[in-house]
C-alpha positions as CSV (number, residue, x, y, z in Angstrom):
1,M,87.5,120.1,96.9
2,W,89.9,118.0,95.1
3,Q,89.2,114.3,94.6
4,D,91.5,111.8,93.4
5,E,89.5,109.3,91.2
6,I,92.1,106.4,91.8
7,L,91.9,106.5,95.2
8,E,88.4,106.6,95.1
9,E,88.2,103.7,92.9
10,I,90.6,101.9,95.3
11,H,88.3,102.4,98.3
12,R,85.3,101.6,96.3
13,I,86.9,98.2,95.2
14,R,88.2,97.2,98.9
15,E,85.1,98.2,100.4
16,E,82.9,95.7,98.2
17,H,85.7,93.3,98.6
18,A,84.9,93.5,102.3
19,K,81.4,93.5,102.4
20,S,81.2,90.4,100.1
21,F,83.0,88.7,102.9
22,N,80.8,90.2,105.6
23,Y,84.1,92.1,106.8
24,D,85.3,88.8,108.0
25,L,89.1,89.3,107.8
26,D,90.1,85.9,108.3
27,A,87.9,85.3,105.1
28,M,89.2,88.2,103.2
29,F,92.9,87.2,104.3
30,A,92.1,83.6,103.1
31,D,90.6,84.9,99.5
32,W,94.0,87.3,99.2
33,R,96.0,84.1,99.6
34,K,94.1,82.1,97.2
35,K,94.5,85.1,94.7
36,Q,98.4,85.4,95.2
37,A,98.7,81.4,95.1
38,E,96.7,81.8,91.6
39,S,98.6,84.5,90.3
40,G,101.4,82.3,89.3
41,R,103.7,84.9,90.4
42,Q,106.7,84.3,93.0
43,V,106.2,85.4,96.1
44,V,109.4,86.4,98.3
45,S,109.4,86.1,102.0
46,L,112.2,87.6,103.9
47,T,113.3,87.1,107.4
48,P,113.3,90.1,109.6
49,K,117.1,91.2,110.6
50,R,118.1,90.9,114.1
51,R,118.9,93.7,116.3
52,T,122.0,93.8,117.8
53,N,123.2,95.6,121.0
54,K,126.1,96.9,119.3
55,S,126.1,100.7,119.1
56,L,126.0,102.4,115.7
57,H,128.7,104.5,116.5
58,P,131.4,102.3,118.0
59,T,134.1,104.3,120.0
60,A,137.7,103.8,119.0
């Protein structure tokens, strides 16, 4: 069977990270946020677009 080494590495890293926080999603998320803040990269948050009741195909 074909194996993707990169995908296997990603799964291994994610498993190690989860295990280090005892699979606590709140703690894992806090760690991701901390790493994101420490990265120094600009984070862009976009507001979701509101849906309108207008038809996509207006009649003339």
